[in-house]
C-alpha atoms as one frame of an Amber mdcrd trajectory, in Angstrom:
protein
 -16.346 -11.036 -21.716 -13.046 -12.426 -22.852 -10.569 -12.987 -20.039  -7.853
 -11.482 -22.199  -9.478  -8.036 -22.022 -10.643  -7.805 -18.393 -10.822  -4.091
 -17.918 -12.401  -2.993 -21.171 -15.522  -0.999 -20.430 -15.726  -2.042 -16.754
 -16.419   1.265 -15.005 -18.710   1.170 -11.984 -21.833   3.310 -12.067 -21.979
   6.438  -9.924 -23.706   5.605  -6.653 -23.274   1.890  -7.041 -22.464  -0.124
  -3.866 -18.698  -0.751  -3.590 -19.137  -4.556  -3.566 -20.530  -4.404  -7.126
 -17.011  -3.548  -8.297 -15.750  -6.857  -6.774 -17.807  -9.655  -8.275 -17.115
 -12.886  -6.372 -16.015 -11.101  -3.193 -16.236 -13.255  -0.074 -19.418 -12.310
   1.843 -17.580 -12.985   5.108 -14.770 -10.520   4.251 -17.257  -7.904   3.186
 -19.231  -8.288   6.406 -16.109  -8.030   8.516 -14.907  -4.916   6.692 -18.231
  -3.217   6.997 -18.296  -4.107  10.717 -14.864  -2.517  11.208 -15.938   0.663
   9.448 -19.166   0.878  11.362 -17.395   0.344  14.684 -15.116   3.274  13.842
 -18.150   5.463  13.062 -17.146   5.771   9.379 -19.285   5.619   6.217 -17.615
   2.974   4.085 -19.672   3.536   0.915 -19.127   7.263   0.829 -15.444   7.044
   1.634 -14.942   4.360  -1.029 -16.573   6.593  -3.654 -14.483   9.636  -2.639
 -11.166   7.872  -2.270 -11.230   4.965  -4.679 -13.838   5.719  -7.370 -11.742
   8.838  -8.147  -8.437   6.921  -8.264  -6.743   7.459 -11.669  -7.563   4.535
 -13.921  -9.934   2.860 -11.471 -11.820  -0.095 -12.898 -14.112  -2.690 -11.377
 -12.955  -6.253 -11.437 -14.007  -8.502 -14.277 -16.646 -11.155 -13.629 -14.927
 -14.478 -14.240 -17.499 -17.232 -14.232 -14.950 -20.018 -13.936 -13.099 -18.539
 -10.940 -13.301 -21.282  -8.263 -12.514 -19.235  -5.152 -12.639 -15.558  -4.034
  -8.926 -15.291  -3.201  -7.936 -12.805  -5.980 -11.024 -10.678  -5.559 -10.602
 -10.565  -1.772  -6.998  -9.475  -2.243  -7.944  -6.591  -4.525 -10.649  -5.545
  -2.072  -8.089  -5.363   0.774  -5.524  -3.700  -1.531  -8.011  -0.963  -2.396
  -8.554  -0.156   1.238  -4.803   0.127   1.692  -4.861   2.555  -1.253  -7.633
   4.543   0.428  -5.594   4.803   3.628  -2.516   6.007   1.744  -4.577   8.684
   0.032  -5.977   9.751   3.383  -2.478   9.751   4.863  -1.348  12.069   2.064
  -4.155  14.577   2.631  -3.550  14.661   6.414   0.240  14.990   5.922  -0.196
  17.813   3.416  -2.298  19.719   5.985   0.150  18.865   8.730   2.981  20.318
   6.686   1.112  23.566   6.259  -0.169  23.907   9.819   2.895  22.283  11.404
   1.086  20.586  14.269   3.443  19.784  17.138   3.690  15.986  17.148   5.829
  15.824  13.996   8.391  18.235  12.673   7.720  20.229   9.522  10.295  18.091
   7.697   8.622  14.867   8.805   5.268  16.125   7.577   6.998  17.147   4.321
   8.475  13.703   3.889   5.225  11.900   4.624   3.341  14.133   2.180   5.882
  13.567  -0.589   6.198   9.807  -0.091   2.489   9.211   0.290   1.911  11.083
  -2.962   4.440   8.859  -4.708   2.948   5.743  -3.088  -0.505   6.741  -4.335
   0.783   6.906  -7.915   2.537   3.552  -7.567  -0.510   1.900  -6.087  -2.743
   3.250  -8.835  -0.378   2.019 -11.550   0.057  -1.369  -9.879  -3.707  -1.803
  -9.667  -4.046  -1.236 -13.401  -1.236  -3.732 -14.123  -2.813  -6.280 -11.799
  -5.901  -6.369 -14.060  -3.839  -6.758 -17.249  -1.249  -9.234 -18.434   1.873
  -7.208 -17.487   3.513  -8.947 -14.536   7.048  -7.580 -15.025   6.167  -3.869
 -14.762   4.059  -4.781 -11.745   7.072  -6.335 -10.037   9.209  -3.284 -10.749
   6.677  -1.001  -9.148   6.190  -3.294  -6.183   9.915  -3.169  -5.407   9.992
   0.631  -5.652   6.896   0.905  -3.482   8.562  -1.263  -0.788  11.561   1.063
  -0.684   9.301   4.089  -0.256   7.552   2.382   2.618  10.902   1.897   4.326
  11.797   5.495   3.685   8.547   6.761   5.178   9.213   4.719   8.308  12.786
   5.932   8.549  11.835   9.612   8.525   9.505   8.891  11.476  12.475   7.468
  13.358  15.227   9.971  12.454  14.267  13.604  12.344  17.661  14.649  11.022
  17.170  12.318   8.107  13.776  13.847   7.412  15.473  17.263   7.406  18.054
  16.067   4.837  15.370  14.642   2.670  13.315  17.804   2.750  16.442  19.738
   1.800  16.921  17.883  -1.531  16.326  20.303  -4.377  17.508  18.369  -7.429
  17.443  14.887  -8.874  21.114  14.547  -8.137  20.638  15.431  -4.491  17.704
  13.059  -4.126  19.724  10.269  -5.768  22.644  10.902  -3.427  20.322  10.894
  -0.429  18.823   7.580  -1.507  22.187   6.012  -2.066  23.601   7.153   1.273
  20.646   6.483   3.563  18.082   4.146   1.967  19.585   1.805  -0.632  21.255
  -1.500   0.124  19.026  -2.321   3.065  20.202   0.691   5.103  16.693   1.874
   5.845  15.488  -1.561   6.749  18.351  -2.018   9.228  17.361   1.250  10.926
  13.762   0.137  11.115  14.696  -3.335  12.405  16.824  -1.834  15.181  13.999
   0.419  16.303  11.417  -2.323  16.167  13.687  -4.558  18.207  13.674  -1.924
  20.918   9.897  -2.232  21.188   9.970  -6.041  21.214   9.743  -7.022  17.505
  12.726  -8.998  16.150  13.201  -8.511  12.419  17.015  -8.931  12.429  18.791
 -10.403   9.439  18.641 -14.023  10.672  14.904 -14.173  11.252  12.550 -15.928
   8.893  10.804 -12.626   8.144  14.026 -10.919   7.071  15.021 -13.909   4.880
  11.576 -13.974   3.280  11.697 -10.232   2.647  15.161 -10.461   1.085  14.097
 -13.298  -1.216  10.967 -11.410  -2.351  12.909  -8.202  -3.048  15.505 -10.211
  -4.994  12.783 -11.704  -7.140  11.109  -8.306  -7.672  14.484  -6.720  -8.449
  15.126  -9.319 -11.116  12.225  -7.849 -13.040  14.399  -4.942 -14.204  16.776
  -7.295 -15.986  16.130  -9.226 -19.146  15.884 -12.987 -18.781  17.089 -15.095
 -21.721  15.130 -18.123 -20.374  11.766 -16.425 -20.932  11.101 -16.376 -24.625
   7.305 -16.197 -24.543   4.909 -13.455 -23.489   2.936 -14.246 -20.337  -0.532
 -15.608 -20.799  -3.489 -15.496 -18.454  -4.814 -18.901 -17.316  -8.531 -19.544
 -17.811 -10.576 -18.678 -14.756  -8.012 -16.268 -13.181  -8.792 -12.679 -12.284
  -5.160 -11.428 -12.555  -1.630 -12.555 -13.268   0.040 -10.255 -10.805  -1.311
 -11.587  -7.508   2.164 -11.869  -5.878   3.054  -8.252  -6.600  -0.338  -7.027
  -5.420  -0.140  -9.136  -2.257   3.350  -7.859  -1.411   2.333  -4.275  -1.940
  -0.787  -4.745   0.257   1.356  -6.403   2.925   3.877  -3.543   2.880   1.189
  -0.865   3.228  -0.202  -2.822   6.187   3.290  -2.813   7.638   3.640   0.901
   7.065   0.401   1.518   8.948   1.213  -0.793  11.840   4.903  -0.003  12.239
   4.405   3.729  11.949   2.233   3.621  15.054   4.913   1.666  16.952   7.776
   3.888  15.830   5.916   7.167  16.361   3.297   6.680  19.132   1.931  10.205
  18.596   1.195   9.599  14.884  -2.519   8.931  15.186  -3.053  11.988  17.372
  -0.980  14.016  14.906  -3.041  12.867  11.922  -6.314  13.644  13.721  -5.048
  17.065  14.795  -3.985  17.895  11.250  -7.334  16.850   9.775  -9.178  18.971
  12.331  -6.964  22.003  12.001  -8.832  23.464   9.041 -12.561  23.340   8.150
 -11.733  23.256   4.453  -9.728  20.016   4.690 -10.130  17.349   2.038 -12.680
  14.813   3.443 -10.107  12.070   2.999  -7.797  13.723   5.581 -10.251  12.860
   8.354  -9.989   9.146   7.500  -6.205   8.877   8.099  -6.387   8.435  11.885
  -9.466   6.151  12.314  -8.609   4.102   9.238  -5.249   3.226  10.754  -6.976
   0.963  13.250  -9.071  -0.621  10.518  -5.982  -1.389   8.378  -4.173  -2.963
  11.256  -7.251  -5.127  12.058  -7.436  -6.237   8.448  -3.978  -7.792   8.472
  -5.465 -11.081   9.650  -7.875 -10.994   6.680  -5.065 -10.646   4.104  -5.567
 -13.821   2.116  -2.660 -14.942  -0.040  -2.480 -16.067  -3.646  -1.480 -19.713
  -4.063   2.262 -19.239  -4.334   5.157 -19.953  -2.117   6.088 -16.302  -1.752
   2.599 -15.171  -0.720   2.064 -18.151   1.643   5.239 -17.131   3.444   4.002
 -13.566   3.660   0.743 -14.660   5.234   2.667 -16.468   8.002   4.425 -13.246
   8.985
């Protein structure tokens, strides 16, 4: 198959093992992931089919014979599990909004349901772009996704802000809310202050904050035309995707959402479990949100980075 058309016709068969959609996947990573799922009492194969096989535009990865290492394939495998967790978070949050379980307010449930729905769309689109030769749109989506992660964390910290967000009824009101409370690093400053209170220093002068700012600046530049780039991007022989940096950053940010949310709202896991168990007709993905949170946090150490300066820095943090 030509490397210039990597997704044409690559649709995994119903009932096929998940790893068949990731040719070249590291056996060590697969074994570790399956061990984590088994330890949590979860069926990885079934959950993958329900939550990822049904993802809009889902395609298996192309088999690239010349690919020397499994780095790109491993990254997509970890990314897909982050997608699965976000979909589970959405289903649990939607139930929590309806049943209004006590750990979170109705407005916080509302915000989580809305933002996780948007994150799911962004992750699905970014996945498609990662398997095609469209790095600029991928960068635009990755930046937007990062802002939504910050917003989700902020509404867990500030209940009044969650209330204001839930009260938005028009595009103008939503834009005004974003400009006043999220844009310009406002949300990140709120998150940093709260994390500092629990012993994690992400203030502006830390290496992490500087790295984050540089990555977001690079991603933000994707919305502007660059007169220095006069040729369309081309895939190099033996590569699985051109958008490894964007995919890595998005995966990293979803891992942060999962980990930081538990620090900022210690009752979150109990709330997600209570929501999933509150109705017998719940979507099966809802029951994954709580136990998968532990799996996602444990996978942070397995997040391998593409060979770029940006991604190597991300791995260090």
